[in-house]
mmCIF file of the N, C-alpha and C atoms, coordinates in Angstrom:
data_MODEL
# 
_entry.id   MODEL 
# 
loop_
_atom_site.group_PDB 
_atom_site.id 
_atom_site.type_symbol 
_atom_site.label_atom_id 
_atom_site.label_alt_id 
_atom_site.label_comp_id 
_atom_site.label_asym_id 
_atom_site.label_entity_id 
_atom_site.label_seq_id 
_atom_site.pdbx_PDB_ins_code 
_atom_site.Cartn_x 
_atom_site.Cartn_y 
_atom_site.Cartn_z 
_atom_site.occupancy 
_atom_site.B_iso_or_equiv 
_atom_site.pdbx_formal_charge 
_atom_site.auth_seq_id 
_atom_site.auth_comp_id 
_atom_site.auth_asym_id 
_atom_site.auth_atom_id 
_atom_site.pdbx_PDB_model_num 
ATOM 1   N N  . MET A 1 1  ? 29.023  -7.817  -28.860 1.00 0.00 ? 1  MET A N  1 
ATOM 2   C CA . MET A 1 1  ? 28.486  -7.460  -27.572 1.00 0.00 ? 1  MET A CA 1 
ATOM 3   C C  . MET A 1 1  ? 26.981  -7.245  -27.645 1.00 0.00 ? 1  MET A C  1 
ATOM 4   N N  . SER A 1 2  ? 26.520  -6.628  -28.726 1.00 0.00 ? 2  SER A N  1 
ATOM 5   C CA . SER A 1 2  ? 25.093  -6.349  -28.837 1.00 0.00 ? 2  SER A CA 1 
ATOM 6   C C  . SER A 1 2  ? 24.275  -7.635  -28.946 1.00 0.00 ? 2  SER A C  1 
ATOM 7   N N  . SER A 1 3  ? 24.872  -8.740  -29.350 1.00 0.00 ? 3  SER A N  1 
ATOM 8   C CA . SER A 1 3  ? 24.128  -9.996  -29.438 1.00 0.00 ? 3  SER A CA 1 
ATOM 9   C C  . SER A 1 3  ? 23.796  -10.555 -28.060 1.00 0.00 ? 3  SER A C  1 
ATOM 10  N N  . GLN A 1 4  ? 24.522  -10.133 -27.036 1.00 0.00 ? 4  GLN A N  1 
ATOM 11  C CA . GLN A 1 4  ? 24.270  -10.617 -25.689 1.00 0.00 ? 4  GLN A CA 1 
ATOM 12  C C  . GLN A 1 4  ? 23.264  -9.744  -24.928 1.00 0.00 ? 4  GLN A C  1 
ATOM 13  N N  . VAL A 1 5  ? 22.920  -8.599  -25.502 1.00 0.00 ? 5  VAL A N  1 
ATOM 14  C CA . VAL A 1 5  ? 21.984  -7.696  -24.842 1.00 0.00 ? 5  VAL A CA 1 
ATOM 15  C C  . VAL A 1 5  ? 20.569  -8.173  -25.123 1.00 0.00 ? 5  VAL A C  1 
ATOM 16  N N  . ARG A 1 6  ? 19.812  -8.327  -24.059 1.00 0.00 ? 6  ARG A N  1 
ATOM 17  C CA . ARG A 1 6  ? 18.420  -8.737  -24.216 1.00 0.00 ? 6  ARG A CA 1 
ATOM 18  C C  . ARG A 1 6  ? 17.517  -7.529  -24.013 1.00 0.00 ? 6  ARG A C  1 
ATOM 19  N N  . ARG A 1 7  ? 16.536  -7.451  -24.824 1.00 0.00 ? 7  ARG A N  1 
ATOM 20  C CA . ARG A 1 7  ? 15.589  -6.355  -24.682 1.00 0.00 ? 7  ARG A CA 1 
ATOM 21  C C  . ARG A 1 7  ? 14.427  -6.806  -23.825 1.00 0.00 ? 7  ARG A C  1 
ATOM 22  N N  . SER A 1 8  ? 13.967  -5.885  -23.073 1.00 0.00 ? 8  SER A N  1 
ATOM 23  C CA . SER A 1 8  ? 12.844  -6.186  -22.197 1.00 0.00 ? 8  SER A CA 1 
ATOM 24  C C  . SER A 1 8  ? 11.620  -5.455  -22.722 1.00 0.00 ? 8  SER A C  1 
ATOM 25  N N  . SER A 1 9  ? 10.680  -6.202  -23.208 1.00 0.00 ? 9  SER A N  1 
ATOM 26  C CA . SER A 1 9  ? 9.456   -5.593  -23.719 1.00 0.00 ? 9  SER A CA 1 
ATOM 27  C C  . SER A 1 9  ? 8.313   -6.591  -23.588 1.00 0.00 ? 9  SER A C  1 
ATOM 28  N N  . ILE A 1 10 ? 7.149   -6.066  -23.699 1.00 0.00 ? 10 ILE A N  1 
ATOM 29  C CA . ILE A 1 10 ? 5.957   -6.908  -23.650 1.00 0.00 ? 10 ILE A CA 1 
ATOM 30  C C  . ILE A 1 10 ? 5.510   -7.145  -25.084 1.00 0.00 ? 10 ILE A C  1 
ATOM 31  N N  . PRO A 1 11 ? 5.521   -8.384  -25.522 1.00 0.00 ? 11 PRO A N  1 
ATOM 32  C CA . PRO A 1 11 ? 5.121   -8.654  -26.904 1.00 0.00 ? 11 PRO A CA 1 
ATOM 33  C C  . PRO A 1 11 ? 3.628   -8.364  -27.101 1.00 0.00 ? 11 PRO A C  1 
ATOM 34  N N  . ARG A 1 12 ? 3.289   -7.997  -28.297 1.00 0.00 ? 12 ARG A N  1 
ATOM 35  C CA . ARG A 1 12 ? 1.880   -7.734  -28.605 1.00 0.00 ? 12 ARG A CA 1 
ATOM 36  C C  . ARG A 1 12 ? 1.181   -9.055  -28.862 1.00 0.00 ? 12 ARG A C  1 
ATOM 37  N N  . LEU A 1 13 ? -0.026  -9.145  -28.360 1.00 0.00 ? 13 LEU A N  1 
ATOM 38  C CA . LEU A 1 13 ? -0.829  -10.327 -28.622 1.00 0.00 ? 13 LEU A CA 1 
ATOM 39  C C  . LEU A 1 13 ? -1.972  -9.924  -29.542 1.00 0.00 ? 13 LEU A C  1 
ATOM 40  N N  . PRO A 1 14 ? -2.045  -10.551 -30.685 1.00 0.00 ? 14 PRO A N  1 
ATOM 41  C CA . PRO A 1 14 ? -3.157  -10.231 -31.585 1.00 0.00 ? 14 PRO A CA 1 
ATOM 42  C C  . PRO A 1 14 ? -4.501  -10.619 -30.958 1.00 0.00 ? 14 PRO A C  1 
ATOM 43  N N  . ARG A 1 15 ? -5.525  -9.910  -31.346 1.00 0.00 ? 15 ARG A N  1 
ATOM 44  C CA . ARG A 1 15 ? -6.864  -10.157 -30.810 1.00 0.00 ? 15 ARG A CA 1 
ATOM 45  C C  . ARG A 1 15 ? -7.285  -11.611 -30.978 1.00 0.00 ? 15 ARG A C  1 
ATOM 46  N N  . LEU A 1 16 ? -6.980  -12.200 -32.117 1.00 0.00 ? 16 LEU A N  1 
ATOM 47  C CA . LEU A 1 16 ? -7.379  -13.586 -32.372 1.00 0.00 ? 16 LEU A CA 1 
ATOM 48  C C  . LEU A 1 16 ? -6.725  -14.548 -31.381 1.00 0.00 ? 16 LEU A C  1 
ATOM 49  N N  . VAL A 1 17 ? -5.491  -14.276 -31.015 1.00 0.00 ? 17 VAL A N  1 
ATOM 50  C CA . VAL A 1 17 ? -4.798  -15.123 -30.039 1.00 0.00 ? 17 VAL A CA 1 
ATOM 51  C C  . VAL A 1 17 ? -5.487  -15.006 -28.684 1.00 0.00 ? 17 VAL A C  1 
ATOM 52  N N  . ILE A 1 18 ? -5.811  -13.788 -28.298 1.00 0.00 ? 18 ILE A N  1 
ATOM 53  C CA . ILE A 1 18 ? -6.474  -13.564 -27.004 1.00 0.00 ? 18 ILE A CA 1 
ATOM 54  C C  . ILE A 1 18 ? -7.853  -14.223 -26.995 1.00 0.00 ? 18 ILE A C  1 
ATOM 55  N N  . GLU A 1 19 ? -8.573  -14.108 -28.100 1.00 0.00 ? 19 GLU A N  1 
ATOM 56  C CA . GLU A 1 19 ? -9.908  -14.713 -28.173 1.00 0.00 ? 19 GLU A CA 1 
ATOM 57  C C  . GLU A 1 19 ? -9.849  -16.240 -28.077 1.00 0.00 ? 19 GLU A C  1 
ATOM 58  N N  . LYS A 1 20 ? -8.736  -16.841 -28.466 1.00 0.00 ? 20 LYS A N  1 
ATOM 59  C CA . LYS A 1 20 ? -8.616  -18.297 -28.427 1.00 0.00 ? 20 LYS A CA 1 
ATOM 60  C C  . LYS A 1 20 ? -8.084  -18.817 -27.086 1.00 0.00 ? 20 LYS A C  1 
ATOM 61  N N  . LEU A 1 21 ? -7.673  -17.900 -26.200 1.00 0.00 ? 21 LEU A N  1 
ATOM 62  C CA . LEU A 1 21 ? -7.167  -18.330 -24.891 1.00 0.00 ? 21 LEU A CA 1 
ATOM 63  C C  . LEU A 1 21 ? -8.263  -19.025 -24.101 1.00 0.00 ? 21 LEU A C  1 
ATOM 64  N N  . LYS A 1 22 ? -7.901  -20.117 -23.481 1.00 0.00 ? 22 LYS A N  1 
ATOM 65  C CA . LYS A 1 22 ? -8.851  -20.840 -22.646 1.00 0.00 ? 22 LYS A CA 1 
ATOM 66  C C  . LYS A 1 22 ? -8.527  -20.537 -21.189 1.00 0.00 ? 22 LYS A C  1 
ATOM 67  N N  . ILE A 1 23 ? -9.498  -19.966 -20.486 1.00 0.00 ? 23 ILE A N  1 
ATOM 68  C CA . ILE A 1 23 ? -9.325  -19.626 -19.076 1.00 0.00 ? 23 ILE A CA 1 
ATOM 69  C C  . ILE A 1 23 ? -10.143 -20.621 -18.264 1.00 0.00 ? 23 ILE A C  1 
ATOM 70  N N  . PRO A 1 24 ? -9.461  -21.412 -17.440 1.00 0.00 ? 24 PRO A N  1 
ATOM 71  C CA . PRO A 1 24 ? -10.201 -22.413 -16.668 1.00 0.00 ? 24 PRO A CA 1 
ATOM 72  C C  . PRO A 1 24 ? -11.085 -21.752 -15.592 1.00 0.00 ? 24 PRO A C  1 
ATOM 73  N N  . ILE A 1 25 ? -12.312 -22.185 -15.522 1.00 0.00 ? 25 ILE A N  1 
ATOM 74  C CA . ILE A 1 25 ? -13.262 -21.684 -14.525 1.00 0.00 ? 25 ILE A CA 1 
ATOM 75  C C  . ILE A 1 25 ? -13.689 -22.881 -13.685 1.00 0.00 ? 25 ILE A C  1 
ATOM 76  N N  . PRO A 1 26 ? -13.563 -22.760 -12.342 1.00 0.00 ? 26 PRO A N  1 
ATOM 77  C CA . PRO A 1 26 ? -13.948 -23.896 -11.502 1.00 0.00 ? 26 PRO A CA 1 
ATOM 78  C C  . PRO A 1 26 ? -15.458 -24.148 -11.568 1.00 0.00 ? 26 PRO A C  1 
ATOM 79  N N  . PRO A 1 27 ? -15.869 -25.365 -11.244 1.00 0.00 ? 27 PRO A N  1 
ATOM 80  C CA . PRO A 1 27 ? -17.299 -25.687 -11.228 1.00 0.00 ? 27 PRO A CA 1 
ATOM 81  C C  . PRO A 1 27 ? -18.057 -24.796 -10.221 1.00 0.00 ? 27 PRO A C  1 
ATOM 82  N N  . LEU A 1 28 ? -19.361 -24.664 -10.405 1.00 0.00 ? 28 LEU A N  1 
ATOM 83  C CA . LEU A 1 28 ? -20.175 -23.801 -9.544  1.00 0.00 ? 28 LEU A CA 1 
ATOM 84  C C  . LEU A 1 28 ? -20.068 -24.170 -8.065  1.00 0.00 ? 28 LEU A C  1 
ATOM 85  N N  . LYS A 1 29 ? -19.989 -25.455 -7.775  1.00 0.00 ? 29 LYS A N  1 
ATOM 86  C CA . LYS A 1 29 ? -19.873 -25.881 -6.379  1.00 0.00 ? 29 LYS A CA 1 
ATOM 87  C C  . LYS A 1 29 ? -18.579 -25.345 -5.760  1.00 0.00 ? 29 LYS A C  1 
ATOM 88  N N  . GLU A 1 30 ? -17.485 -25.410 -6.508  1.00 0.00 ? 30 GLU A N  1 
ATOM 89  C CA . GLU A 1 30 ? -16.197 -24.898 -6.023  1.00 0.00 ? 30 GLU A CA 1 
ATOM 90  C C  . GLU A 1 30 ? -16.227 -23.372 -5.926  1.00 0.00 ? 30 GLU A C  1 
ATOM 91  N N  . GLN A 1 31 ? -16.878 -22.718 -6.880  1.00 0.00 ? 31 GLN A N  1 
ATOM 92  C CA . GLN A 1 31 ? -17.020 -21.263 -6.819  1.00 0.00 ? 31 GLN A CA 1 
ATOM 93  C C  . GLN A 1 31 ? -17.789 -20.853 -5.560  1.00 0.00 ? 31 GLN A C  1 
ATOM 94  N N  . ALA A 1 32 ? -18.843 -21.589 -5.243  1.00 0.00 ? 32 ALA A N  1 
ATOM 95  C CA . ALA A 1 32 ? -19.644 -21.287 -4.048  1.00 0.00 ? 32 ALA A CA 1 
ATOM 96  C C  . ALA A 1 32 ? -18.803 -21.460 -2.787  1.00 0.00 ? 32 ALA A C  1 
ATOM 97  N N  . ARG A 1 33 ? -17.967 -22.494 -2.759  1.00 0.00 ? 33 ARG A N  1 
ATOM 98  C CA . ARG A 1 33 ? -17.095 -22.724 -1.602  1.00 0.00 ? 33 ARG A CA 1 
ATOM 99  C C  . ARG A 1 33 ? -16.097 -21.573 -1.446  1.00 0.00 ? 33 ARG A C  1 
ATOM 100 N N  . ILE A 1 34 ? -15.535 -21.112 -2.546  1.00 0.00 ? 34 ILE A N  1 
ATOM 101 C CA . ILE A 1 34 ? -14.583 -20.000 -2.515  1.00 0.00 ? 34 ILE A CA 1 
ATOM 102 C C  . ILE A 1 34 ? -15.271 -18.731 -2.025  1.00 0.00 ? 34 ILE A C  1 
ATOM 103 N N  . VAL A 1 35 ? -16.476 -18.479 -2.518  1.00 0.00 ? 35 VAL A N  1 
ATOM 104 C CA . VAL A 1 35 ? -17.236 -17.296 -2.089  1.00 0.00 ? 35 VAL A CA 1 
ATOM 105 C C  . VAL A 1 35 ? -17.518 -17.357 -0.598  1.00 0.00 ? 35 VAL A C  1 
ATOM 106 N N  . GLU A 1 36 ? -17.864 -18.528 -0.088  1.00 0.00 ? 36 GLU A N  1 
ATOM 107 C CA . GLU A 1 36 ? -18.141 -18.685 1.350   1.00 0.00 ? 36 GLU A CA 1 
ATOM 108 C C  . GLU A 1 36 ? -16.893 -18.364 2.182   1.00 0.00 ? 36 GLU A C  1 
ATOM 109 N N  . ILE A 1 37 ? -15.744 -18.839 1.747   1.00 0.00 ? 37 ILE A N  1 
ATOM 110 C CA . ILE A 1 37 ? -14.485 -18.562 2.452   1.00 0.00 ? 37 ILE A CA 1 
ATOM 111 C C  . ILE A 1 37 ? -14.187 -17.069 2.422   1.00 0.00 ? 37 ILE A C  1 
ATOM 112 N N  . LEU A 1 38 ? -14.348 -16.440 1.265   1.00 0.00 ? 38 LEU A N  1 
ATOM 113 C CA . LEU A 1 38 ? -14.080 -15.007 1.152   1.00 0.00 ? 38 LEU A CA 1 
ATOM 114 C C  . LEU A 1 38 ? -15.061 -14.175 1.971   1.00 0.00 ? 38 LEU A C  1 
ATOM 115 N N  . ASP A 1 39 ? -16.314 -14.605 2.048   1.00 0.00 ? 39 ASP A N  1 
ATOM 116 C CA . ASP A 1 39 ? -17.295 -13.889 2.876   1.00 0.00 ? 39 ASP A CA 1 
ATOM 117 C C  . ASP A 1 39 ? -16.927 -13.967 4.354   1.00 0.00 ? 39 ASP A C  1 
ATOM 118 N N  . LYS A 1 40 ? -16.485 -15.139 4.802   1.00 0.00 ? 40 LYS A N  1 
ATOM 119 C CA . LYS A 1 40 ? -16.060 -15.281 6.200   1.00 0.00 ? 40 LYS A CA 1 
ATOM 120 C C  . LYS A 1 40 ? -14.849 -14.397 6.481   1.00 0.00 ? 40 LYS A C  1 
ATOM 121 N N  . PHE A 1 41 ? -13.906 -14.382 5.552   1.00 0.00 ? 41 PHE A N  1 
ATOM 122 C CA . PHE A 1 41 ? -12.719 -13.553 5.712   1.00 0.00 ? 41 PHE A CA 1 
ATOM 123 C C  . PHE A 1 41 ? -13.105 -12.078 5.780   1.00 0.00 ? 41 PHE A C  1 
ATOM 124 N N  . ASP A 1 42 ? -14.023 -11.663 4.915   1.00 0.00 ? 42 ASP A N  1 
ATOM 125 C CA . ASP A 1 42 ? -14.488 -10.276 4.909   1.00 0.00 ? 42 ASP A CA 1 
ATOM 126 C C  . ASP A 1 42 ? -15.145 -9.929  6.247   1.00 0.00 ? 42 ASP A C  1 
ATOM 127 N N  . ALA A 1 43 ? -15.971 -10.832 6.767   1.00 0.00 ? 43 ALA A N  1 
ATOM 128 C CA . ALA A 1 43 ? -16.631 -10.584 8.049   1.00 0.00 ? 43 ALA A CA 1 
ATOM 129 C C  . ALA A 1 43 ? -15.610 -10.474 9.176   1.00 0.00 ? 43 ALA A C  1 
ATOM 130 N N  . LEU A 1 44 ? -14.612 -11.332 9.172   1.00 0.00 ? 44 LEU A N  1 
ATOM 131 C CA . LEU A 1 44 ? -13.609 -11.309 10.235  1.00 0.00 ? 44 LEU A CA 1 
ATOM 132 C C  . LEU A 1 44 ? -12.741 -10.055 10.198  1.00 0.00 ? 44 LEU A C  1 
ATOM 133 N N  . THR A 1 45 ? -12.516 -9.524  9.014   1.00 0.00 ? 45 THR A N  1 
ATOM 134 C CA . THR A 1 45 ? -11.631 -8.366  8.918   1.00 0.00 ? 45 THR A CA 1 
ATOM 135 C C  . THR A 1 45 ? -12.369 -7.034  8.983   1.00 0.00 ? 45 THR A C  1 
ATOM 136 N N  . ASN A 1 46 ? -13.679 -7.027  8.739   1.00 0.00 ? 46 ASN A N  1 
ATOM 137 C CA . ASN A 1 46 ? -14.396 -5.759  8.671   1.00 0.00 ? 46 ASN A CA 1 
ATOM 138 C C  . ASN A 1 46 ? -15.512 -5.592  9.697   1.00 0.00 ? 46 ASN A C  1 
ATOM 139 N N  . SER A 1 47 ? -15.961 -6.656  10.310  1.00 0.00 ? 47 SER A N  1 
ATOM 140 C CA . SER A 1 47 ? -17.067 -6.564  11.253  1.00 0.00 ? 47 SER A CA 1 
ATOM 141 C C  . SER A 1 47 ? -16.613 -5.899  12.550  1.00 0.00 ? 47 SER A C  1 
ATOM 142 N N  . ILE A 1 48 ? -17.428 -5.001  13.069  1.00 0.00 ? 48 ILE A N  1 
ATOM 143 C CA . ILE A 1 48 ? -17.103 -4.298  14.315  1.00 0.00 ? 48 ILE A CA 1 
ATOM 144 C C  . ILE A 1 48 ? -17.252 -5.239  15.514  1.00 0.00 ? 48 ILE A C  1 
ATOM 145 N N  . THR A 1 49 ? -18.195 -6.161  15.456  1.00 0.00 ? 49 THR A N  1 
ATOM 146 C CA . THR A 1 49 ? -18.479 -7.018  16.607  1.00 0.00 ? 49 THR A CA 1 
ATOM 147 C C  . THR A 1 49 ? -17.612 -8.271  16.664  1.00 0.00 ? 49 THR A C  1 
ATOM 148 N N  . GLU A 1 50 ? -16.891 -8.559  15.604  1.00 0.00 ? 50 GLU A N  1 
ATOM 149 C CA . GLU A 1 50 ? -16.030 -9.746  15.620  1.00 0.00 ? 50 GLU A CA 1 
ATOM 150 C C  . GLU A 1 50 ? -14.799 -9.488  14.777  1.00 0.00 ? 50 GLU A C  1 
ATOM 151 N N  . GLY A 1 51 ? -13.900 -10.397 14.816  1.00 0.00 ? 51 GLY A N  1 
ATOM 152 C CA . GLY A 1 51 ? -12.747 -10.313 13.958  1.00 0.00 ? 51 GLY A CA 1 
ATOM 153 C C  . GLY A 1 51 ? -11.705 -9.307  14.408  1.00 0.00 ? 51 GLY A C  1 
ATOM 154 N N  . LEU A 1 52 ? -10.966 -8.819  13.451  1.00 0.00 ? 52 LEU A N  1 
ATOM 155 C CA . LEU A 1 52 ? -9.809  -7.974  13.710  1.00 0.00 ? 52 LEU A CA 1 
ATOM 156 C C  . LEU A 1 52 ? -10.139 -6.674  14.441  1.00 0.00 ? 52 LEU A C  1 
ATOM 157 N N  . PRO A 1 53 ? -11.149 -5.895  14.011  1.00 0.00 ? 53 PRO A N  1 
ATOM 158 C CA . PRO A 1 53 ? -11.451 -4.662  14.745  1.00 0.00 ? 53 PRO A CA 1 
ATOM 159 C C  . PRO A 1 53 ? -11.795 -4.923  16.214  1.00 0.00 ? 53 PRO A C  1 
ATOM 160 N N  . ARG A 1 54 ? -12.534 -5.978  16.478  1.00 0.00 ? 54 ARG A N  1 
ATOM 161 C CA . ARG A 1 54 ? -12.893 -6.331  17.862  1.00 0.00 ? 54 ARG A CA 1 
ATOM 162 C C  . ARG A 1 54 ? -11.647 -6.707  18.649  1.00 0.00 ? 54 ARG A C  1 
ATOM 163 N N  . GLU A 1 55 ? -10.773 -7.486  18.032  1.00 0.00 ? 55 GLU A N  1 
ATOM 164 C CA . GLU A 1 55 ? -9.539  -7.912  18.688  1.00 0.00 ? 55 GLU A CA 1 
ATOM 165 C C  . GLU A 1 55 ? -8.657  -6.705  19.019  1.00 0.00 ? 55 GLU A C  1 
ATOM 166 N N  . ILE A 1 56 ? -8.567  -5.762  18.105  1.00 0.00 ? 56 ILE A N  1 
ATOM 167 C CA . ILE A 1 56 ? -7.780  -4.551  18.356  1.00 0.00 ? 56 ILE A CA 1 
ATOM 168 C C  . ILE A 1 56 ? -8.364  -3.767  19.521  1.00 0.00 ? 56 ILE A C  1 
ATOM 169 N N  . ALA A 1 57 ? -9.684  -3.627  19.569  1.00 0.00 ? 57 ALA A N  1 
ATOM 170 C CA . ALA A 1 57 ? -10.337 -2.896  20.660  1.00 0.00 ? 57 ALA A CA 1 
ATOM 171 C C  . ALA A 1 57 ? -10.085 -3.592  22.000  1.00 0.00 ? 57 ALA A C  1 
ATOM 172 N N  . LEU A 1 58 ? -10.159 -4.917  22.015  1.00 0.00 ? 58 LEU A N  1 
ATOM 173 C CA . LEU A 1 58 ? -9.915  -5.661  23.257  1.00 0.00 ? 58 LEU A CA 1 
ATOM 174 C C  . LEU A 1 58 ? -8.466  -5.500  23.728  1.00 0.00 ? 58 LEU A C  1 
ATOM 175 N N  . ARG A 1 59 ? -7.520  -5.570  22.798  1.00 0.00 ? 59 ARG A N  1 
ATOM 176 C CA . ARG A 1 59 ? -6.110  -5.392  23.171  1.00 0.00 ? 59 ARG A CA 1 
ATOM 177 C C  . ARG A 1 59 ? -5.857  -3.981  23.682  1.00 0.00 ? 59 ARG A C  1 
ATOM 178 N N  . GLN A 1 60 ? -6.537  -2.986  23.121  1.00 0.00 ? 60 GLN A N  1 
ATOM 179 C CA . GLN A 1 60 ? -6.389  -1.609  23.582  1.00 0.00 ? 60 GLN A CA 1 
ATOM 180 C C  . GLN A 1 60 ? -6.879  -1.471  25.023  1.00 0.00 ? 60 GLN A C  1 
ATOM 181 N N  . LYS A 1 61 ? -8.031  -2.092  25.311  1.00 0.00 ? 61 LYS A N  1 
ATOM 182 C CA . LYS A 1 61 ? -8.557  -2.057  26.687  1.00 0.00 ? 61 LYS A CA 1 
ATOM 183 C C  . LYS A 1 61 ? -7.611  -2.771  27.650  1.00 0.00 ? 61 LYS A C  1 
ATOM 184 N N  . GLN A 1 62 ? -7.062  -3.897  27.215  1.00 0.00 ? 62 GLN A N  1 
ATOM 185 C CA . GLN A 1 62 ? -6.126  -4.647  28.044  1.00 0.00 ? 62 GLN A CA 1 
ATOM 186 C C  . GLN A 1 62 ? -4.870  -3.810  28.305  1.00 0.00 ? 62 GLN A C  1 
ATOM 187 N N  . TYR A 1 63 ? -4.364  -3.172  27.288  1.00 0.00 ? 63 TYR A N  1 
ATOM 188 C CA . TYR A 1 63 ? -3.193  -2.318  27.434  1.00 0.00 ? 63 TYR A CA 1 
ATOM 189 C C  . TYR A 1 63 ? -3.468  -1.197  28.441  1.00 0.00 ? 63 TYR A C  1 
ATOM 190 N N  . GLU A 1 64 ? -4.617  -0.536  28.306  1.00 0.00 ? 64 GLU A N  1 
ATOM 191 C CA . GLU A 1 64 ? -4.967  0.567   29.202  1.00 0.00 ? 64 GLU A CA 1 
ATOM 192 C C  . GLU A 1 64 ? -5.096  0.072   30.640  1.00 0.00 ? 64 GLU A C  1 
ATOM 193 N N  . TYR A 1 65 ? -5.681  -1.100  30.826  1.00 0.00 ? 65 TYR A N  1 
ATOM 194 C CA . TYR A 1 65 ? -5.855  -1.664  32.172  1.00 0.00 ? 65 TYR A CA 1 
ATOM 195 C C  . TYR A 1 65 ? -4.495  -1.877  32.840  1.00 0.00 ? 65 TYR A C  1 
ATOM 196 N N  . TYR A 1 66 ? -3.589  -2.559  32.142  1.00 0.00 ? 66 TYR A N  1 
ATOM 197 C CA . TYR A 1 66 ? -2.284  -2.836  32.746  1.00 0.00 ? 66 TYR A CA 1 
ATOM 198 C C  . TYR A 1 66 ? -1.428  -1.579  32.873  1.00 0.00 ? 66 TYR A C  1 
ATOM 199 N N  . ARG A 1 67 ? -1.559  -0.656  31.947  1.00 0.00 ? 67 ARG A N  1 
ATOM 200 C CA . ARG A 1 67 ? -0.852  0.618   32.058  1.00 0.00 ? 67 ARG A CA 1 
ATOM 201 C C  . ARG A 1 67 ? -1.310  1.358   33.317  1.00 0.00 ? 67 ARG A C  1 
ATOM 202 N N  . ASN A 1 68 ? -2.611  1.373   33.549  1.00 0.00 ? 68 ASN A N  1 
ATOM 203 C CA . ASN A 1 68 ? -3.135  2.050   34.738  1.00 0.00 ? 68 ASN A CA 1 
ATOM 204 C C  . ASN A 1 68 ? -2.676  1.355   36.023  1.00 0.00 ? 68 ASN A C  1 
ATOM 205 N N  . LEU A 1 69 ? -2.595  0.032   35.999  1.00 0.00 ? 69 LEU A N  1 
ATOM 206 C CA . LEU A 1 69 ? -2.092  -0.691  37.177  1.00 0.00 ? 69 LEU A CA 1 
ATOM 207 C C  . LEU A 1 69 ? -0.638  -0.321  37.464  1.00 0.00 ? 69 LEU A C  1 
ATOM 208 N N  . LEU A 1 70 ? 0.145   -0.243  36.420  1.00 0.00 ? 70 LEU A N  1 
ATOM 209 C CA . LEU A 1 70 ? 1.560   0.084   36.597  1.00 0.00 ? 70 LEU A CA 1 
ATOM 210 C C  . LEU A 1 70 ? 1.779   1.533   37.035  1.00 0.00 ? 70 LEU A C  1 
ATOM 211 N N  . LEU A 1 71 ? 0.961   2.435   36.566  1.00 0.00 ? 71 LEU A N  1 
ATOM 212 C CA . LEU A 1 71 ? 1.178   3.847   36.843  1.00 0.00 ? 71 LEU A CA 1 
ATOM 213 C C  . LEU A 1 71 ? 0.380   4.376   38.035  1.00 0.00 ? 71 LEU A C  1 
ATOM 214 N N  . ASP A 1 72 ? -0.444  3.523   38.608  1.00 0.00 ? 72 ASP A N  1 
ATOM 215 C CA . ASP A 1 72 ? -1.275  3.959   39.735  1.00 0.00 ? 72 ASP A CA 1 
ATOM 216 C C  . ASP A 1 72 ? -0.514  3.684   41.036  1.00 0.00 ? 72 ASP A C  1 
ATOM 217 N N  . PHE A 1 73 ? 0.302   4.650   41.433  1.00 0.00 ? 73 PHE A N  1 
ATOM 218 C CA . PHE A 1 73 ? 1.089   4.490   42.646  1.00 0.00 ? 73 PHE A CA 1 
ATOM 219 C C  . PHE A 1 73 ? 0.235   4.827   43.863  1.00 0.00 ? 73 PHE A C  1 
ATOM 220 N N  . PRO A 1 74 ? 0.411   4.077   44.951  1.00 0.00 ? 74 PRO A N  1 
ATOM 221 C CA . PRO A 1 74 ? -0.348  4.373   46.168  1.00 0.00 ? 74 PRO A CA 1 
ATOM 222 C C  . PRO A 1 74 ? 0.078   5.736   46.733  1.00 0.00 ? 74 PRO A C  1 
ATOM 223 N N  . LYS A 1 75 ? -0.895  6.497   47.190  1.00 0.00 ? 75 LYS A N  1 
ATOM 224 C CA . LYS A 1 75 ? -0.600  7.807   47.764  1.00 0.00 ? 75 LYS A CA 1 
ATOM 225 C C  . LYS A 1 75 ? -0.410  7.659   49.259  1.00 0.00 ? 75 LYS A C  1 
ATOM 226 N N  . GLU A 1 76 ? 0.638   8.232   49.743  1.00 0.00 ? 76 GLU A N  1 
ATOM 227 C CA . GLU A 1 76 ? 0.933   8.119   51.165  1.00 0.00 ? 76 GLU A CA 1 
ATOM 228 C C  . GLU A 1 76 ? 0.670   9.410   51.883  1.00 0.00 ? 76 GLU A C  1 
# 
């Protein structure tokens, strides 16, 4: 039964093995393109005047407008 039990562990990697690992790095042109995409994404998600925060503020105003229309009963 013990032969079927698998142990779960993280094997140790000797320093020499890690030093020999080759990590692919994209060319500078591709890196610049990736940075441009990430900068646009950052602007869209964090800028107050555009992107997600602006969209949330607009939806809040829209919600308040229609809520007020629905709850504003004519006084007789």
